[in-house]
N, C-alpha and C positions, 0 to 999 in steps of 0.2 A: 353542431351537436345539441342544439336546442337549449333548453334552460337548465338541464340537469346539472351542468358543471358550476352553475352560479348559485344553486339552492343550498349547498352544504359545504362543509369543510373539504370533503374529498374532491369535489368539483373545483372549488376555488384553488386548491393546490395545483391542479393541472393547469388552470388558466395562468397562474403565477409562474409556473415552470416553463411552459412552452412559449414560443414567439406568438405575439398577439394574433388572434384569429386563425391559428393554424391547426387547432385540434379537430380531429374527425373521430367521432365515437363509433365503436364497433360493438355490436351485441347489446345495445341499449334496451331492447325489448325483452331480453332474456329474464326469466324469473325462475324461482325454485319449482321443480316438477314433482317433488314428493308430496304425498297427501297424508303421511303418517302423523299422528299426534295433532290432527286438525291443522296441518300446515297450510292447507288450501285457504284457510280463513285469514292468514297473515299476509300482509302486503310485503313483497320483497322486490321492489323496483331495482332493475339491473342486477338482481340477486346480490346486492351489497357490494359491488365493485364496478367502477367505471373503467372501461378499457378502450384503447384506441391509439391513434398515432398523430404526430405533429412534427414540428421542427424546432430545433434549438440552434440559433445563429445559422439557419439555413440547412442544418444537418437533420436528416430523417431520424426520428426517435419514436420508439414505442413506449407506452406508459400504461400502468394500471394504478388505480387509487382506490383503496378500500373505504367503504362508507359505513362509519360506526353508527349511523342513524338507522341502519337496517339490521336488526337482530344483533346489534353491537359489533357489526362487522364480521361476525362468525362465518367461517368458510364452509360452504356446502358444496355439493357436487357440481352444480352449474357455475358457481362462483370460481372454483378451481379450474374448470374447463375453459372459462373465458380467459383466464390468465395464461393457461397452456396454449390457447389459440394465438394469443399475442406473441408468445415465444416462437411458435411455428412460423408466423409471418416474419418476425424479426430475423430468424435464421435464413429464410429464403431471400430476404432483401439485404441481409448483411448490415443490420442497424442495431444500435444499443437498445437495451430494455431498462426502464427505470420503474421501480416499484415503490409506491407511497403507501406505507403499511399502518393500519389501525385496525387490529383484528383481535376479537375475543377468543380465538382458537377455533377448533373444529365445531361444526354445528351438530349438536347431540341428536337432533331429530333425524339426521340423515346417516349417522353412524357409518356403516361399512361403505356406503356410496361415497360419503365425504372422504373417508380414508383412502379409497381407491383413487379418487380424483386428486387428493393431496399427493399421493405417491407418484402420480403421473406428472405433477408439477415438478417434483424433485428430479424426475427423469429428464424433463425438458431443460431444467437448469443445468444438470450435469452435462447434457449433450451440447449446450450452448457455451459451456466454460472453455475459454481459450479461443472461441470463434467470434463472439460478439461481447463487447463490454456489458457488464451487468452491475447496476447500481441500485441500492435500496436506501430509503429514508424512513425512519420510524417516528411517527407522530403521536401514537397512542400505545396500545398494548400489543406486544409481540411475544407470546409465550408458548411453552410446550413445543409441539411439532412445528409451529410457525417459526420458531427461532432458527430452524435450519435454513429457512429461506434466505435471510440476510447472510448467514454463514456460507451459503453456496454462491454468493455473488462476489464481485471483485472489490467493491467499495460500499461502506455502510455509514450512514449519518443518522444522528439521533437527536430529537428535540430534548433540550436539557432539563426542562422542568416537569413535563407531563408524561413523557414517553417511558415505557417499561419494556425491557428485553430480558427474557429469562427462559431457561429450560424448566427449572423448578422455582416456584415463587420463594422469596426470601423466608417466609414463615414455614415453608415445608422442609427447610434444611435443618437437620438435627443440630440443636444447640444455638440456632440463630433465629432472629426475627428482624423485621424491617427496620426497627429502631436501632438495633445493634449494627447491622451491616446491610445496607440496601443493595443487594447483589443484582437487582433489576435496574438500577439507575444508570444514566448515561456516564456518570463519573466512574462507576465500577467497570462498566463494559468497555470503556475507552482506556482507562488507566491500568486496570488490573487484568481484565480478560483479553484485551487487545483485539476485540472483535469490531469495534467502532472506530472509524477513521477520524471523525470530528463530531462535535455537538454544538448546539446553539439554538437560537430562535428559529421559528419556521422560515422567516425571511432570510436569515443567514444561511440556512441549509439549502434553500432553493437556489440562492446565488452561488453557493459552492458547487452544487451539482451542475449548474449551467456552465460555470468556469471549467469544471473537470471535463465535461463532454466536449468543450471547445478545444482541449489539448490532447484528447485521446483519438487514436484511429477508430474509424467506425466499425471495423471488423479486422480479422487477422490477415486479410488479403489486400484490401483497398485502404491506403494510408491517406487520411485527410488531416493529419496532425501537424501540418506545416503552416506557419503564419509568416507574415512579412516582418523582417527584422529592420528596425530603424536605429538600432544601436551600432556603434563602431565595432567591427569585428576585431580590431587590434587594440581595443580600449585597454589602457593600463589600469590595473587594479591596485593602486598604491596603498600600502599599509595592510594588505590582506592577511599578511602573516600574523598580525596582531589579533586576528579572530580565529586563530588555529584551534583554540579550545572549543569554540561553538561553531561547528562546521555548517550549521544552517545559515549562518551569516556569510561564510565563505561561498556557499552555493548561490546565495542571493547575489553576491557581488559579481560573480563571473557570468551570471545568467543575463540574457537580453533584458534590458530595462529592469534589472533586479527582480525578475519574476521568479517566485518559488512557491509551488503548491505542495505542502508537506502532507504526507499520509501517516495515519496512526501517530499523530503528534503527541498524544498523551501516554503512549505505551512504550516501554523500553526506551526511555529517552537517551540512553547512552548510544543509541543507533539512530541515525537520521535517514529517513527514506522520503522520496518525493519526486516531483517533476520540475525540471527547469527548461528554459529555451536557449538553444545555441544556434545562432544564425537562422532563427525561425523554426528550428526543428525541435520537437519534444524529445527530451532525454531523461531517462530514469536515473536518479542519483541515490547512492548509498554511501554513508559516511559515518565513521566513528566519532563520538562526541564526548568531551570531558566535562564541559560545563554548559548550562543553559542560562542564557541572559534574557532578561525581559526588555521591554521598550525603553526603560530607564537605565539600561546598561548595568543592571544589578544581577549578580549570579543568584538564580533561584533554585538551582540543582547542580550537584557536583558528583563526578564519577572518577574512578581511579585509572581510566584508560584501558581497561581490560574488555575482552569480548564476553558478553553474558549470553546465557542460553536464550532468554527472551529476545535479546537484540539479534542474535543469529537467526532465530525463527522469523522474526519480523523482516529481516533483510532477505532471507531465502524466499519467502512468499512473494515479496515485491519483485525480486529478480525473475522468478517464474512468470509473473504476470507480464513483465516487460518482454521477456523472450517470446511468450505466446503471441504478443501483438507487435513483434518486430520493432520494439522501441530500444534504441541503443542505451547502454548502461555506463555510467561514470561512477567511479569510486574514489573517495578521498580517504586514504589509509593513515590512521594514527592509533596504533594498538600495541600494547606492551605485553600481551599474554592473555590467558583465560581467567575469567572471574573465579575466585575461590570462595565458595559458600556451599552449605549443605544442599540448598535448592539447586544450584548450578551443577554440583557434582552429580546429582540425579539426572539432570537433563542435558548438560552441555555437550557431551560427546556426540549424542544423536543430533542435537541442534547444529553444532558446528559441521557435522557431516552433511546435514541438509544444505547448509549454506555453501559448503565446498562443492557439493553436487550441483547446486543451482548455477553457480558460476561456471563450472566445468561443462555442464550440459547445455548452457545457453550458447546459441550460435549467432546472436546479434553482435554488432560491434561493441567491444569492451575496452574501456580506457581506465587506467588506474593512475592516480597522482598520490605519491607518498609525501605527505605534508609534515609528518612528525616521526614517531617511532614505528618501526615495522619489525616486531620481534617474534621469533619462533613460529610455531605452527599456526598461531592466530593470524600472523601476517600472511602465511601461505593461503589460509582460508579466505582472506579478504581480496580476492581477485588478483592474485599474484600472476606473474608470467607463467609459472609452472602449472597453474590450473586454467590457463587459457586466455589471459589478458592479451589483447592484440598490441597495445602500446602502453608502456609504463614510463611515467615521468617521475621525477623526484626533486623536491626543493633542496637547496644546498645544505641546510641544517638537518636534513632527515637522517635517521639512523636505521640501517637495514642489517639485521643479523639475528643471532640466536637469542641474545639477551643484552642487558646493559653491560658496557665494557668493564666497569669497575667490579661488577659482580662476577663476570667471567674471569677477571684477573685473580680474584679471591679464591675462586674454585681451582683454577689451574696452578696457582702458586700459594697454596695454603701454608700459613706460617711465615710468609715473607714479611719483611718490615714495610712500613708505610711508604717509604721512598721507592722501593722496588715495585710495590703494588701500583703506585701511581704511574711509574714508567711503563709497566706491562699493560696497564689499562689504556694508556695513550697509544701504545703500539697496537693493541687489539682493536682499538677504535679506528685507527688508520688502515690496518690491514683487513679487518673483517666487518666493521660496522658502518663505515662511511658510505654514502651514496655513490661516491666515485669508485670505491671497491666493487660495489654491486654492478655498476655500469661497465667496469672492465671485464666482468664475468658475463655480461650480456643480460643480466636480470633487470637492469634499468636501461631504457633506451636513450633517454636524454635528461640531463640535469637542467632545470629551468629556474629562473627567478620567480618568486611568488607573484610579483606584479604582472608577469607575462602569462599567467596560467590560462586566462580566458582565450587568448589568441592561439596558444599551443593546443589546447583541448579542442577548439573549433577546427583547427587545421587537421587534427588527428581524425575527428569524426568525418570531415569532408573526404579525407583520403580513404576511410573505411566504408564509405557510402555504398559501394558496390560489392561489399564482402559477401562471399558465398562459402559456406562450410558445411560439410556433411558429417553425420555421426554414424556409427555402426548400425546396421539394420536390426531393429528389435521392436517389440510391441510397445514397451515403455520401460523406463527404469523402475527400480523398486526401493529407492532410498526414501 
């Protein structure tokens, strides 16, 4: 690719991202073609974006990297067409596209030509969705119409100190300015908006992207997401039940070599989503969470065990991605109902419906492990047997039913004394809320000890490997 990639940040990022010596540049001689506003007098090498292909751990990958040294990285007609061309090639070859973004927005000197090209890029991204993985990383500015580009991709990373992501700049929002609430920051976009999967230094982001590419299928037909498993398939996970409140720990424990790649870790922390490995196979994981522990085993966040609107949306989006790319889905269920708040009351019915639809619509292998409470409609939403789970396991201390047994007894025997309420609660627990009761009705397939979770889940996915399931003929769902 010559010297272009080593002369500026845009090129250096490509060199750091791809395997050494693998990058081949495409369209390096392209420049802006407009002459309006004396544009012919401006130097626009590569029209402000380096495009090409290379490999990551031997996997073909297409990449574009915007060059802020050329008109601040503003996107013009040829700039957008170069990226669209990369998408065309990636779709034909069935390979991921990675965008490294540093863009001042649309190039004003090219106006409608730039808008038309911008729209064509949206079109390419839309057509590629569910066909090839799309990943973006934001290292500088990504504002206005450019903010749709990462939103149209599957995974987004953001440099934590300099990067900006916004539709409207913070100062343009009525009653706000950047000193009050920096809505363009990585912290806001990952923790509040839920658009960004992770943030960090450039080096950390590059490493995360390389790791992610290594565990994802290259496209929706050819699966390269299998690796060698050096872990014991029957490994006993002693004491795993002690981590039931923070399911990210449980997922790490049952995964090959304790591998866990969490997605959207800063958003809706009551719901965990991410990828684990089971016998070398990439598996998507969705789990309710009640506490978040840091590396020092200190609880840094706590939740009430209910299903929130943001958590449901986060999980639904993740399940949709897994289903599109034939990645099996594992759920760890521990939910006691729906979150009660004004915000959730406005959004939760639709969000829970989206999650229910995502699980019901997914045809990939689906395994559910009930590790704690599984109450009411929130449980049904969390990949229950009734909405399509292929295999459901439950730990011995799990509770499966309408609600807490003591509360059910109070409702059914209002006015009874404490002794009778306790007796009826115990009876309700045994007849209606125990995992054995659910197993007798066929809603749970097998009761398992927590320590045996890894081997049972691996066995289930091995059995489901050849699963084929059809859905009614339709253009697409509308949920």
